[in-house]
N, C-alpha and C positions, 0 to 999 in steps of 0.2 A: 503494500499499500503506500501511497505517497503521504507526505506530511507537507505542512505550508512551507517547508524549506524547499521542496522540490518545485512547487508553484507553476512550473511551466510544462506543458505537454511535450512529449518526446517527438521524435521524428515521425513516428507512426501516428501521431495525432493525439496522443495522450496516454497516461498510464493505463494499462490493462487492469481488469478486475483481478481479484486474488487468484493466484495459480490454483489450479484444480488438483485434487488428490484422488486418484482412482481407488475405488474400494475393491474388495476381494473379488467381486464379480466382473471387474474391469469397467464398469460404468462410471461415468463422470458424475458423481452424485452431487458434489458442490456446485457444478455447473447447472444441474438440474434444479437444484435448491435455489441457485440465483434466478433462474427463470420464474420460479413460483414467488420469490421475493419481489421481483419486478412487478409481476402481476398483481401481488397484494398492495404494493405501493400505489400503483395506478388505480386500483379499485378504492383504496382509501381516498384518493383525490376526487374520484367520482362521487364518493358518498358525501364528501365535504362540499363539493360544488352544488349538488342537489339539496343538501342540507340548508345552505344559505338561501337558495332560491325556491325552497319547497312550497312556501305559501303562494308564490306566483304560479307554480305548476298546479297546485291543488285548486286554485280559484281562478278559472279563465276569465272571469269578468273583473279582475283586479289589475292595478298598477302598482309600481313602487310608490309608496306613500310620500316619501320625502323628496321625490324629483320627478313628478309626472310629466312636466314639460319636456325634459330630456328624453324620457322614454317615447313620448310622442314624435319627438324630433327623429330619434333613431329608427322608429318604425317607418317614418317618412323616407328616410335614407335607405332602408332596406327595400322599400317599394322602388325607389329610384334605381337601385342596382338591377332589380328585375326588370325594370322598364328599358334600361340600357340593352338588356339582352333580347327582350321581346319586341321593342319597338326601334332597336338601334338608335336610341336617343344619344345625344351628345353627353358624354359622362361628366364634364367638368363645370357644366353650366345648366341651369333649369329655369324654364319660364313657367313651370307648373305651380310655383309659389312666388309670391311678391310680384303679381301681374302689375304693371307691364315691365318692370325693370329685371325681374328674374333674380336668381341667387348664384354667386360664385361658389361653387361646391367645392373647388380645391382650397378655398379660403375657409371652409367649414369642415366639419367632421363627416365627410361623405363615405368613409370606410369602404372604398370600392374594392379593396382586396378581399373583403369578406362578403359584401352585399352581392357581387357578381357570381362567385361560386355557390352562394346559398339561394340563388334564384329559384331552384326547384322547390325548396322549402317554402319560400315566400308565396309562390304561385299556388302550391297545394294546400297549405295550412294558413296563409295570411301572414301579414307583417308583424303581428304580435308574436306568433309562434317563432318566426325566425329571429326576432329580437331576443326571445328568451333562450333559444338555442345559442345564439351568439353569446349572450351573457354567461350562461352556465358552462357551455363547452370552452369558452375563453379561459375561464379560471382553471378548469381541469387541464386544458392543454398547456397553460402556463406552468402549472406545477409539474406536469409530466416532462415538459421540455427542460426545466431547471433540474429534474431528477436525473435525467440521462446525461445531461452536461456534467453535473457534479459527480455521478457514480462512474462515468466512462472516461472523463477528461480531467477534471480539477482535482478529484479525490480518489476514487476508486473504490469506495466502500459505500454499500447501499443504504445502511442505516443512518449515518450522518448525511448522506444525499437526500434521503427521504425527509429528515429534519429540516434541512436548509431549504429544499424545494417547497415543502408545505408552507413555511413561513413566507417565502417569496410570493407565493400565489394567494395565501388566505391571511396575511397580516391585517391589522386594523385598518391601515390605509387602503388596502386593496377592497376590503369589504365595504368600507365607506364609499368607494367609487362604484361598487356594484349598485349603489342606488342611481341607476340610469346612465352609467359611463362604460358600456361594454367595450369600448374601444381602448380604455385605460386599463382595465382588468385584463385584457387579452394581450399579455406580453410575452406570448410564446415565442415570438420572433427574436427577442432579445438573446436568449441563450444561443439561438442559431448564429446570430451576428457575432457573439463572443466565440463561439466554437470556430467559425470560419476565419475569424481574425487571428486566432491562435494557430490555425493551420498555414497562414501565409508564409511562415518561416520554413516550411518543407522545401528542401533543395529540389529543383527541377520541376516543381509543379506551381510556379507562380502564376502562370496564365489560367490554369484551370481553377486554382483557388481563388484568384482574383475575380473571375467571372462569377463564381458561386457567391462570393461575398457581396458583389455588387447586386446580385439578384435579390438576396434576403434584404438588403438595405431598401431596394426599391419596394419590395413587399411591405416592410414596416413603414415606409413613407406614405403608402396608401392605406395605412391603418391608424397611425397617430404620429405626427412629425415631432411633437413635443418629447415623447418617449425616445424617439430616435436622436434627437439633440442631447438629451441627458446620457443616453447610452454611448454617443460618440465622445462626450466630455469624459465620462468615466473610463472608457477604454484608452483614451489618449493619455490621461493621467497614469494609468497602470502600466501601459506599454513604455511610457517615458521613464517610469520608475525602474523597470526591469532592464531598460537599456542602460541606465546609469548603474544599477546595483548589481547586475549580473553580467560580468565581462564575458562569460562563457557563451552567452547568447548572441554576442555580436557577430559571430561567424555567420549568422542567419540573416543578418541586416539586409544583404542585397536581395535575397528572395522575397524577404518581408516587404520591403519598399517597392519592388517591382509588382508584386501581387496587390499591394495597396493602390498603386497607381492604376492598375487595370480595374480594381473595383471602383475607384473614383471615376475613371472613364465610362465604364458601364452604367454606373448610376446617373451620372450627369447626362449621358446620352439619352436615357430612358425617361429622365425626369425634367429634362430641359423644357419641353413645352408645357407639361402640367404646371410647373413652377412659374413659367412665364405667365400663364393663365391666373396662377394664384396671386402674383404680385402686381400684375399689370393688366390683367383682363377686366372685363365689365364686372363691376361689384367688388373689385379689390379694394382693400382698406390699408391704412398705415398705422399698424400698431393698435393695441387695446386702449380702452379709455383709462384716464388716470384712476377712476374708481376701481376697476377691475385690477389694474396693476397695484392697487393698494391691498388686495387679498394676500395676507401674510400669515406666517406661523407665529403663535404665542409662545414665548419661551417657557411658560408654565405648561403648555400642551404636550411637550415631550415626555413628562413624567405622569400625564393624566391618562385615564382610560376612556376610549371611544365608546359611543353610545351603542354600537353594535358588537360589543364584547361582553364576556361573561361577568366581568367586574364593573362594567360601565353602564351609564344611563345617560338620558338627556341632561340630567343634573350634573354629572361628573364633566360633561363636555360643554356645559353652557357658557357662552361668551368667548371660548377659546378657539372656536373656528367659525367661518363666515356662515356655513351651512352644514348640514349632515353629510353632504357629498364631498367635502373638502377637509376631512379629518386626517390630514396626511401625516402629522407629526405625533399622533397618539400612540406611544410605545408602553407606557406605564413605568413607574419607578423601578420596579424590580427587574424588568428587561434592560433598562438603562445601566443599572448597577452591574448586571451580568456582562453587557457589552463591554463596559469599561474594564472589568476584570478579565474578560477574554483577550482583549488587546494587550494588557500588560502580561498576561501569561504566555501569549504567543508573539511577544515583542521581537523575538530574534528573526521572525519572518518578515522579509521586506515587503511581501505582498500584504500581509496583515497590516503592517504600518501604513502602506499606501491606502489601503481601504479605509482605515480609521481617519486618515488625513481627508480622504475624499468625502466621507460621511460628514466630517466636520465642515468641510466647505459648503456642501449642499445644505447643511442645517443653517449656517450662518447666512447663505443667500436667501434661504426661505423666510427669514425674519423681515425681509422687505425693507422699505425705505426708512422706517422708524421701528426701533425695537419695542415690542410690547410685552408686558408682563402682567398675567392674571387680568386680562381684558382692559388694560390701561396703558396708554402711551407713556413712555419713560423720557421722551425727548432726545434719545440717544440715536443719532442716525446709523442706519445699517449700510453696509457696503453696496447693497443693491441700488441705493440712491445714485450711486455714480454710474450704474450700469443699465438702469431700466429704459433709458431713452435711445440706446444704441440699436441699430438695425438688427432684426431677428429677435433680440432680446426684448424689445418693446412689445413683443406678442406673447410673452411668457408670463403666466400667473405665478408670482413669487413663491406662494405656499407650496406649489407642486414640486419645487426643488427638494422639499422633504420627502416627497414621494419616492425619490431616488435613493433614499437611505434604506428603504425596505430590502431590496436585494443586497445591499452591503451587509446589512445585519444577518440576512439569510446565509450568505457566504460565511460570515464570522461564526455563526452557530454551527455550520457544517464543519468548518476547520476545527472548532473546539471539540465537537463530539468525536471527530476522527483522532485527535490527540488524546482524548480521554480513552478511547478505544485501544490505541496503541500502548498507553500506560498499563491498561488492564491485561493486555497481551504479554507484556514485557515483565510484568510482576504478578505471577499466578497466585501467589499467596495473598496478595492485596486486591485480587480481582473483584471479590464481592463488594468490598469497601469502595472501590473506585466506581463500580457500576451504581451503588447505592447513592453516593454522593452526586454523581452525574444526574441520575433520574431525579433526585430530590431538588437540585438546583433548577434543572429545566422545568420541573412541574411548578416550582414556585414563581418562575419568570414567565412561563407561557400559558399555564392554566388561566390566569385572569384575562387574557386576551383571546382565549378561544371564541370563535365567532358565533353569533346568534342568527337566526333567520331574519332576512329582511322584512321589515314592516310593510304592509300593504294596505291599499284603500280601494273600495269598490268604485267602479266607474259606471256612469250611464251608458247604456249601449249605444252604438252608432245608430243615429235616426234612420228610419226606413225611407225618408225622403232622400237620404244619401245612398244607402245600400240598393234601393230599387232603381236608381238612376233617374229619378223624377226630376232631377236638376238639369239634365242634359239639354232639353230644349231651350233653357235659358242661356246657355253659354256657346250657342252657335255664333259663328263670325267672329271668334277671338275673344268673346266676353268671359268675365270671371264670376266666381261666387264671392260675396262679401258676408263674412260671418260676424255675428254679435255676440260677445265683444270681438273686436278684430284680434286676431292671434298675435301674441308677443311672448316675451320671456316668462310671464306669470300665468299665461293662458294659451296653451299650445293644443288644446283639444281639437281644433279644426285640422291639424296636420294628421291626427290619427284618423279623422274622417277621410281626408284625401288619400291617405295611404290605403284605406279599405277600398277605394275605387281604383287602386293600382296607379295613382296620380292622374286618372283621367279628369278629375275635377280640379280645376285651376283656381288657386286662392288668391285674393288680394292680401298683401302683406303676409307676415308669418313670423316664425321663430328662427332666426338665423344670425350670423354676423355679417354685417355690411357697412358700407361707409357712411358716416354722417356727411350728408350733402348740404346742410344749411350754410348760408353764406358766412355766419359768425362762428362756425364750428372751430374749435381751438384744441389741438392742431387740426388742419384740414384733413377730411377723409378718415379720421379716427373711427374705430369700429364701434358700432352700436349693436345691441341685441335687438334686431328687428330693423325695419325699414325706418327712414327719417320720418319723424312725426308730421302729421298733417292735421289741420283743424278738427276734422271729423273723427280721426283716430284718437286724438286727445279728448274730445268731447265724450266718447264712449269709455275711454279709460277712466275718466273721472266718475262716470256712473258705475263702473265695475268696482272702483275703490270705495266709494261712499254710498252708493245705493240711491243717490239723489240726482235729479235731472237738472243740469245747470240751465240758466236762462237762455231761452231760444229767441233770437232776433232775425229780422229779415236778412241780415249779413250772414248769420250762421246758416240760414237755409240756402243762400247762394253758394256758400263755401261747401256745404254738404253735396250739392249737385255737382259742383266743380270736382270734388273729390271722387264721387262716384263715376264721373266721366273719366278722371285720370286712372282709376282702378279698372275701367272698361266693364263696369258692373252689369250683369244681366239680371242678378237676383241677389236679395239680401235675405239671409236666414238666421234665426235665432233659435237655439236649442235650449235644453234645460239649463237654468242658471238661478243662482240665488237672488239675483236682481232682475229677474226675467221681466217683471211688470214695469220697472223703471226703464230698462232698455227698450222694450217695445214701445212705451209712450214716446221716448226720445226720438226713435226712428220715425214713427208715424207723424209726429208734429214737424220734423225736419223736412220730410218729403211730401207730406199731405196724402200719402197713400195708405189705405187701411190694409193690414196684413191678413192673410188666410192662414189658418191652422191646418196643416196636412203633413202626414208622415212624420209626426213627432216634432215638427218645428213650425215656427211662424215664418211666413214667406211674404216678402215684398217684391212684386214684379217692377223692377225699376227700369225696364228697357225703354219706356216712354220718355224718361228723363234723360237717359244717356244716348239715345239715338241722335 
């Protein structure tokens, strides 16, 4: 077996598993045992994945309670992937949302590397089913990929690999993002990128290895660019440290650099046009708003317990994260103590020290522009204040740097468990005591953060007006459907309706990231969650928040007609809503058109106004 001192895979790609010992019958029993151990590890990951999402599977009429908007958005994205396959739709931009401007899908989480191959599931079972498969299978695949990387390449032992992989996939930060962020919990490509990067040093295979690394980079780019950026930074630090601290590896530098150049060339060739669309195409934006870039980690959150863990609750997490989906830094005090102890214990390993330094760097970056402690600003500026306006970095949410600490801790746990196993093997007389201490320490640190099932909330079914296609006559000639309230970051239900029609139903406005096109936008074209506000969208947003209808003037009626014409509206519909009466009265008084209730919604035929 390897120890942290070996750190680097061999020329064959990594240390092999433990050598087999033949039994009396000549059968390779340890090898067969290893296969069963692999199967048991994967089945345990399957069980954990379904445990976390079990309420969603058991209740087909539910959504994740704490982030229904993002679930609706991802259901829309899954439907878009299917539409690319069935309608040969342009993959990087869509006019089926935010009519007439459309949405730049490269500048949003379009997850094409998942939605395209999952088209059969979307078509057969619907976008909710494909979302749920994406979410559940993403966590399982992430754990499995880390398991095989650790057990076959980095460590060589199955037990420590299982421990590290389980943490990488099911740590509190990952379970937090399972609340509607399947693209973030699906990190199964990251171990592949690490594996292929380590293989670049193989003599004589720089071209093959470079092409394979380039392809997995492209795969991750169409899954989540933020994770790809963090992976690149982390690998860059580790490789740089190894280049300085391990002189014996320098003989591989030529092959490594040649393969890296090939990988960069392949990735740039395949991503050049999509990235051009993302940064310069219609609907491109220039960085996130200052508000979103203010989402940071609270220093106190690192020793707190997340709400979706055995020892946590909404009370333990209150005020320490912006929302339940961004609890990136909740590790618990016991695990923090264990990690510090592991780094000290394994301090002779250059990779362990590099991992510790990298984790500390990510933790500091996650503190944002001002350090906060226990939900209060300290007035102490963080290093991120000097970086947040730089290109690329101005599109990163600072708290997510803490998300990158999760695989670092997973690796440290695996290295520590492997060292403990080696100690037990080297000292048979103390084997029982070593195993007892190891099990006790791990239980104290990890039991409190065991994940609990995601909370869910019941949803109103998609109205029959939508599912029956009764809206179709209203949208001929390029018209759109306007929903009340108009969809945005806090109300994305219409995206779920559109997804149920395989995106045949075009929507005015929506929930997406797009440029702020107002003349006084500062900075220009900064990203907004949704389209630039218009008078009528703001009018109904006020009703949604307060339940009261703002004063209606002749000018507001003229603006409403102008906005309906801008949206190319053919019909306005209002489904079930807590402020349904106020919304209905507001639209009726703005347009002078009496609605008709049909198919579970109120319908205003506004074609006479927009023609």
